[in-house]
N, C-alpha and C positions, 0 to 999 in steps of 0.2 A: 265392156258394155255396162258393167256395174256402175260406172261413173254417170251414165246417162239416166239411170232409173233408180238410184238409191237416194232419193230425196225424202228426208223424214221431217225436217222442220224448215221454217222460212229462211233461216240463216244459210242452211245448205242450199236451199232453192236459189237464193240470191247469188251464192258462189257459183252455182251451176250456170245460171243465166249470164253472169259476168264472164265466165269462161267461154261460153258460146259466143258472146259478143266480141270478145278479144280474138278468138279463133276466126270469126267472121271477118274482122278488120284486117288481121294478118293475111288471110287468104286473098282478100280484095287487093291489098298492097302488092302481094306476090303476083297476082294476075295482071295488075297494071304494069309492073316492072317487066314482066314477061312480054306483054304486048308492045311495050315501047322499045325494049332493047334486045331481048333474046329471040322472041318469036318461035318458041319451041312448042310444037303442037301437043306433045305428050304432057307437058306441064300445064298447058291451058286446059286440056281435057280433065286432068286429075283435079286441079283446083276448082274447075267449074262443077265437077261432080260432087266434090266435098261441099262446095257452097250450096248446092241444091239440097243436100242432106242437112246442112246446118240451118237453112231457111225453114225446112220442115220442122226441125227440133225447136227453132225459135218461135214458130207459129203455134206449136203445141204447148210450150211452157207456160204462157200466161193463163191458159185455160186450166192446166193442171195446178199451177200455183194458186189460182183463185179458189179452186175446189178444195185444196188442202187448207187454205187459209180459213175458209168457212168452217171446215171441220175442226180446225184447231182453235178458232175463236169462240170459246165458251167463256163469256165474261163472268168473272167470279162475283158472287153476291157478297157485298160488303154492307153490313147493316148500317154502320156509321155513315158511310158515303150515301147510301140510299136514303137515310134519314135526312141528310143535308139537302139532297135533291128534292125530297118530299116537302121539306120546309120551304125551299125556294118556290115550289109550285103553289103551296098554300098561301104564301105571302104575295101572290099575284104577279110573280115574274113571268115575262113572256116565255113561251116555249123555246123560241130562238135563243134567248139568253141562257136558259137552262141547258140547252144542247151545247152551246159554246162552252159553258162551264164544264160539262161532262167531257167534251173533247180536250179541254185544257188539262183537266185533272187526271184523266185516264189515258191520255195520249192516243185517242182513237180517231179514226176517220169519220167523216160526216155521216155516212150510212150506218156505221156501227154505233155511233153515239146516238143517232135517232132511234135505232132499235133498242138500245139500252134505256133511253128516255121513255119510249112507248111501253116497255116492260114494267118500268117503275111506276109509270102513270096508271097502267092497267091494274097493277097490284094494289095501288093506294085507293083506287076507286071501288074496288070490290070488297 
């Protein structure tokens, strides 16, 4: 059971999710082979039960991963980078261009880059 609940970082979470998807795929293949060739009821019931459990775990993981990701994503304050972004804002660059620059330099998603931009813009205005 420790395998299912011992996720501490996003890399482990990705491994966990990959394992769940590979188990899900293998069980589907076993179930299909059983239905085409063997027709064993006990194997069908076992794989179907495990598939239901895996579906529950798969449905719960994105929610847990996103919650952990929000907790882990504390964007470091880098004065040099923030000064570059402030300079871009002062020089009249569009917000969209600045956000694209942040995404490219920090390797962030759109939402996180926008939040980073908003934080820098709010700190420069005050």
